[in-house]
N, CA, C and O atoms as CSV, one atom per row, in Angstrom:
chain,resi,resn,atom,element,x,y,z
A,1,UNK,N,N,100.306,66.345,85.125
A,1,UNK,CA,C,100.684,67.623,85.667
A,1,UNK,C,C,101.864,67.425,86.602
A,1,UNK,O,O,102.098,66.320,87.092
A,2,UNK,N,N,102.595,68.478,86.844
A,2,UNK,CA,C,103.743,68.431,87.753
A,2,UNK,C,C,103.431,69.215,89.017
A,2,UNK,O,O,102.987,70.361,88.961
A,3,UNK,N,N,103.673,68.576,90.162
A,3,UNK,CA,C,103.492,69.235,91.447
A,3,UNK,C,C,104.776,69.065,92.254
A,3,UNK,O,O,105.687,68.340,91.854
A,4,UNK,N,N,104.831,69.740,93.383
A,4,UNK,CA,C,105.914,69.535,94.340
A,4,UNK,C,C,105.322,68.683,95.454
A,4,UNK,O,O,104.440,69.139,96.182
A,5,UNK,N,N,105.794,67.462,95.591
A,5,UNK,CA,C,105.295,66.535,96.601
A,5,UNK,C,C,106.379,66.331,97.647
A,5,UNK,O,O,107.443,65.782,97.359
A,6,UNK,N,N,106.099,66.775,98.853
A,6,UNK,CA,C,107.060,66.678,99.951
A,6,UNK,C,C,108.431,67.216,99.538
A,6,UNK,O,O,109.467,66.633,99.857
A,7,UNK,N,N,108.411,68.332,98.826
A,7,UNK,CA,C,109.636,69.017,98.450
A,7,UNK,C,C,110.305,68.543,97.174
A,7,UNK,O,O,111.343,69.080,96.788
A,8,UNK,N,N,109.731,67.541,96.506
A,8,UNK,CA,C,110.315,66.991,95.286
A,8,UNK,C,C,109.327,67.124,94.126
A,8,UNK,O,O,108.152,66.782,94.260
A,9,UNK,N,N,109.809,67.619,92.997
A,9,UNK,CA,C,108.939,67.730,91.813
A,9,UNK,C,C,108.541,66.334,91.350
A,9,UNK,O,O,109.369,65.426,91.274
A,10,UNK,N,N,107.255,66.183,91.042
A,10,UNK,CA,C,106.758,64.866,90.644
A,10,UNK,C,C,105.588,65.022,89.673
A,10,UNK,O,O,104.753,65.914,89.827
A,11,UNK,N,N,105.541,64.152,88.684
A,11,UNK,CA,C,104.419,64.122,87.750
A,11,UNK,C,C,103.324,63.237,88.334
A,11,UNK,O,O,103.587,62.111,88.759
A,12,UNK,N,N,102.095,63.750,88.354
A,12,UNK,CA,C,100.945,63.012,88.873
A,12,UNK,C,C,99.765,63.209,87.937
A,12,UNK,O,O,99.774,64.098,87.086
A,13,UNK,N,N,98.753,62.373,88.104
A,13,UNK,CA,C,97.572,62.464,87.255
A,13,UNK,C,C,96.482,63.355,87.832
A,13,UNK,O,O,95.821,64.087,87.094
A,14,UNK,N,N,96.287,63.298,89.165
A,14,UNK,CA,C,95.203,64.068,89.785
A,14,UNK,C,C,93.859,63.463,89.440
A,14,UNK,O,O,93.824,62.259,89.187
A,15,UNK,N,N,92.780,64.163,89.405
A,15,UNK,CA,C,92.655,65.612,89.510
A,15,UNK,C,C,92.460,66.139,90.934
A,15,UNK,O,O,92.471,67.353,91.143
A,16,UNK,N,N,92.281,65.241,91.925
A,16,UNK,CA,C,92.072,65.712,93.291
A,16,UNK,C,C,93.228,65.279,94.184
A,16,UNK,O,O,94.039,64.430,93.812
A,17,UNK,N,N,93.285,65.876,95.362
A,17,UNK,CA,C,94.308,65.486,96.342
A,17,UNK,C,C,94.151,64.007,96.690
A,17,UNK,O,O,95.146,63.291,96.795
A,18,UNK,N,N,92.918,63.543,96.872
A,18,UNK,CA,C,92.687,62.127,97.183
A,18,UNK,C,C,93.222,61.229,96.077
A,18,UNK,O,O,93.801,60.180,96.361
A,19,UNK,N,N,93.037,61.622,94.826
A,19,UNK,CA,C,93.538,60.837,93.698
A,19,UNK,C,C,95.064,60.772,93.708
A,19,UNK,O,O,95.648,59.720,93.448
A,20,UNK,N,N,95.699,61.889,94.006
A,20,UNK,CA,C,97.162,61.915,94.063
A,20,UNK,C,C,97.661,61.019,95.191
A,20,UNK,O,O,98.614,60.263,95.004
A,21,UNK,N,N,97.029,61.094,96.358
A,21,UNK,CA,C,97.447,60.237,97.474
A,21,UNK,C,C,97.306,58.759,97.113
A,21,UNK,O,O,98.180,57.957,97.442
A,22,UNK,N,N,96.220,58.395,96.446
A,22,UNK,CA,C,96.042,57.004,96.013
A,22,UNK,C,C,97.111,56.615,94.995
A,22,UNK,O,O,97.643,55.506,95.034
A,23,UNK,N,N,97.416,57.530,94.092
A,23,UNK,CA,C,98.416,57.270,93.053
A,23,UNK,C,C,99.803,56.999,93.639
A,23,UNK,O,O,100.556,56.190,93.097
A,24,UNK,N,N,100.140,57.666,94.733
A,24,UNK,CA,C,101.469,57.483,95.328
A,24,UNK,C,C,101.474,56.447,96.448
A,24,UNK,O,O,102.475,56.290,97.147
A,25,UNK,N,N,100.352,55.735,96.619
A,25,UNK,CA,C,100.302,54.652,97.598
A,25,UNK,C,C,99.920,55.066,99.007
A,25,UNK,O,O,100.128,54.308,99.955
A,26,UNK,N,N,99.362,56.266,99.157
A,26,UNK,CA,C,98.966,56.726,100.483
A,26,UNK,C,C,97.455,56.887,100.629
A,26,UNK,O,O,96.985,57.565,101.542
A,27,UNK,N,N,96.709,56.273,99.741
A,27,UNK,CA,C,95.258,56.419,99.759
A,27,UNK,C,C,94.594,55.885,101.005
A,27,UNK,O,O,93.586,56.438,101.446
A,28,UNK,N,N,95.119,54.840,101.578
A,28,UNK,CA,C,94.525,54.216,102.756
A,28,UNK,C,C,95.324,54.472,104.022
A,28,UNK,O,O,94.987,53.941,105.080
A,29,UNK,N,N,96.374,55.274,103.934
A,29,UNK,CA,C,97.258,55.545,105.064
A,29,UNK,C,C,96.801,56.827,105.754
A,29,UNK,O,O,96.408,57.787,105.091
A,30,UNK,N,N,96.854,56.839,107.085
A,30,UNK,CA,C,96.532,58.070,107.819
A,30,UNK,C,C,97.693,59.039,107.671
A,30,UNK,O,O,98.801,58.779,108.139
A,31,UNK,N,N,97.424,60.161,107.014
A,31,UNK,CA,C,98.432,61.192,106.820
A,31,UNK,C,C,97.810,62.555,107.088
A,31,UNK,O,O,96.595,62.728,106.985
A,32,UNK,N,N,98.638,63.498,107.427
A,32,UNK,CA,C,98.237,64.900,107.485
A,32,UNK,C,C,98.628,65.521,106.154
A,32,UNK,O,O,99.692,65.220,105.613
A,33,UNK,N,N,97.777,66.380,105.631
A,33,UNK,CA,C,98.077,66.983,104.336
A,33,UNK,C,C,98.019,68.505,104.406
A,33,UNK,O,O,97.241,69.098,105.154
A,34,UNK,N,N,98.870,69.098,103.599
A,34,UNK,CA,C,98.851,70.551,103.410
A,34,UNK,C,C,98.987,70.806,101.919
A,34,UNK,O,O,99.790,70.171,101.235
A,35,UNK,N,N,98.202,71.731,101.433
A,35,UNK,CA,C,98.249,72.108,100.024
A,35,UNK,C,C,98.636,73.583,99.950
A,35,UNK,O,O,97.936,74.453,100.468
A,36,UNK,N,N,99.750,73.838,99.304
A,36,UNK,CA,C,100.276,75.201,99.178
A,36,UNK,C,C,100.412,75.886,100.536
A,36,UNK,O,O,100.113,77.070,100.690
A,37,UNK,N,N,100.876,75.101,101.524
A,37,UNK,CA,C,101.166,75.652,102.841
A,37,UNK,C,C,99.989,75.752,103.787
A,37,UNK,O,O,100.146,76.211,104.919
A,38,UNK,N,N,98.808,75.330,103.346
A,38,UNK,CA,C,97.608,75.392,104.180
A,38,UNK,C,C,97.143,73.982,104.525
A,38,UNK,O,O,97.030,73.125,103.649
A,39,UNK,N,N,96.870,73.747,105.826
A,39,UNK,CA,C,96.367,72.450,106.266
A,39,UNK,C,C,95.118,72.088,105.472
A,39,UNK,O,O,94.246,72.928,105.249
A,40,UNK,N,N,95.042,70.822,105.046
A,40,UNK,CA,C,93.883,70.341,104.297
A,40,UNK,C,C,93.285,69.152,105.048
A,40,UNK,O,O,93.890,68.081,105.081
A,41,UNK,N,N,92.105,69.324,105.653
A,41,UNK,CA,C,91.463,68.228,106.385
A,41,UNK,C,C,91.173,67.035,105.475
A,41,UNK,O,O,90.913,67.196,104.282
A,42,UNK,N,N,91.221,65.856,106.051
A,42,UNK,CA,C,90.988,64.620,105.287
A,42,UNK,C,C,89.648,64.645,104.558
A,42,UNK,O,O,89.545,64.133,103.444
A,43,UNK,N,N,88.638,65.223,105.162
A,43,UNK,CA,C,87.312,65.256,104.561
A,43,UNK,C,C,87.208,66.093,103.299
A,43,UNK,O,O,86.226,65.982,102.566
A,44,UNK,N,N,88.196,66.923,103.035
A,44,UNK,CA,C,88.164,67.774,101.844
A,44,UNK,C,C,89.045,67.271,100.707
A,44,UNK,O,O,89.031,67.839,99.616
A,45,UNK,N,N,89.800,66.223,100.950
A,45,UNK,CA,C,90.749,65.747,99.928
A,45,UNK,C,C,90.076,65.298,98.640
A,45,UNK,O,O,90.595,65.550,97.552
A,46,UNK,N,N,88.930,64.639,98.745
A,46,UNK,CA,C,88.256,64.099,97.555
A,46,UNK,C,C,87.646,65.189,96.689
A,46,UNK,O,O,87.373,64.965,95.510
A,47,UNK,N,N,87.431,66.365,97.263
A,47,UNK,CA,C,86.804,67.449,96.496
A,47,UNK,C,C,87.751,68.614,96.214
A,47,UNK,O,O,87.360,69.600,95.590
A,48,UNK,N,N,88.998,68.497,96.674
A,48,UNK,CA,C,89.967,69.567,96.451
A,48,UNK,C,C,90.810,69.249,95.229
A,48,UNK,O,O,91.572,68.282,95.209
A,49,UNK,N,N,90.656,70.086,94.213
A,49,UNK,CA,C,91.414,69.899,92.971
A,49,UNK,C,C,92.871,70.291,93.199
A,49,UNK,O,O,93.181,71.179,93.993
A,50,UNK,N,N,93.746,69.607,92.486
A,50,UNK,CA,C,95.165,69.940,92.519
A,50,UNK,C,C,95.557,70.422,91.129
A,50,UNK,O,O,95.119,69.867,90.121
A,51,UNK,N,N,96.378,71.451,91.084
A,51,UNK,CA,C,96.751,72.073,89.814
A,51,UNK,C,C,98.249,71.970,89.578
A,51,UNK,O,O,99.033,71.769,90.506
A,52,UNK,N,N,98.624,72.111,88.325
A,52,UNK,CA,C,100.026,72.105,87.953
A,52,UNK,C,C,100.771,73.158,88.781
A,52,UNK,O,O,100.348,74.312,88.859
A,53,UNK,N,N,101.877,72.748,89.394
A,53,UNK,CA,C,102.691,73.667,90.184
A,53,UNK,C,C,102.345,73.722,91.656
A,53,UNK,O,O,103.074,74.342,92.430
A,54,UNK,N,N,101.244,73.090,92.071
A,54,UNK,CA,C,100.875,73.090,93.485
A,54,UNK,C,C,101.921,72.355,94.315
A,54,UNK,O,O,102.654,71.504,93.812
A,55,UNK,N,N,101.971,72.705,95.599
A,55,UNK,CA,C,102.859,72.042,96.549
A,55,UNK,C,C,101.998,71.252,97.534
A,55,UNK,O,O,101.181,71.828,98.254
A,56,UNK,N,N,102.183,69.949,97.561
A,56,UNK,CA,C,101.437,69.057,98.451
A,56,UNK,C,C,102.397,68.412,99.428
A,56,UNK,O,O,103.420,67.852,99.033
A,57,UNK,N,N,102.064,68.492,100.704
A,57,UNK,CA,C,102.812,67.793,101.746
A,57,UNK,C,C,101.907,66.714,102.303
A,57,UNK,O,O,100.744,66.974,102.611
A,58,UNK,N,N,102.429,65.508,102.435
A,58,UNK,CA,C,101.688,64.393,103.025
A,58,UNK,C,C,102.610,63.764,104.063
A,58,UNK,O,O,103.626,63.158,103.723
A,59,UNK,N,N,102.245,63.915,105.320
A,59,UNK,CA,C,103.102,63.482,106.413
A,59,UNK,C,C,102.390,62.469,107.292
A,59,UNK,O,O,101.240,62.671,107.682
A,60,UNK,N,N,103.080,61.379,107.603
A,60,UNK,CA,C,102.521,60.370,108.499
A,60,UNK,C,C,103.234,60.467,109.843
A,60,UNK,O,O,104.366,60.941,109.935
A,61,UNK,N,N,102.544,60.008,110.873
A,61,UNK,CA,C,103.167,60.019,112.192
A,61,UNK,C,C,104.206,58.924,112.274
A,61,UNK,O,O,104.117,57.905,111.589
A,62,UNK,N,N,105.182,59.146,113.113
A,62,UNK,CA,C,106.260,58.170,113.293
A,62,UNK,C,C,106.308,57.751,114.751
A,62,UNK,O,O,106.080,58.565,115.647
A,63,UNK,N,N,106.602,56.490,114.986
A,63,UNK,CA,C,106.796,56.009,116.341
A,63,UNK,C,C,108.271,55.795,116.561
A,63,UNK,O,O,109.037,55.580,115.621
A,64,UNK,N,N,108.641,55.854,117.767
A,64,UNK,CA,C,110.065,55.613,118.050
A,64,UNK,C,C,110.433,56.205,119.392
A,64,UNK,O,O,109.596,56.718,120.135
A,65,UNK,N,N,111.675,56.115,119.659
A,65,UNK,CA,C,112.062,56.647,120.953
A,65,UNK,C,C,113.479,56.665,121.119
A,65,UNK,O,O,113.973,57.089,122.164
């Protein structure tokens, strides 16, 4: 399926948000997620299905100064 991941169209397998994060190498990384513009708590990622055309944002915190 094709989704918009952090603003870029990308083909992913899914079927859940957790599966997509693992597929792109963020399965074990602490990230904040939003699906179609709505915050998605980490505890719901494994049970939240992702569909063709969905927009997923996965953002990690940055350190610096």
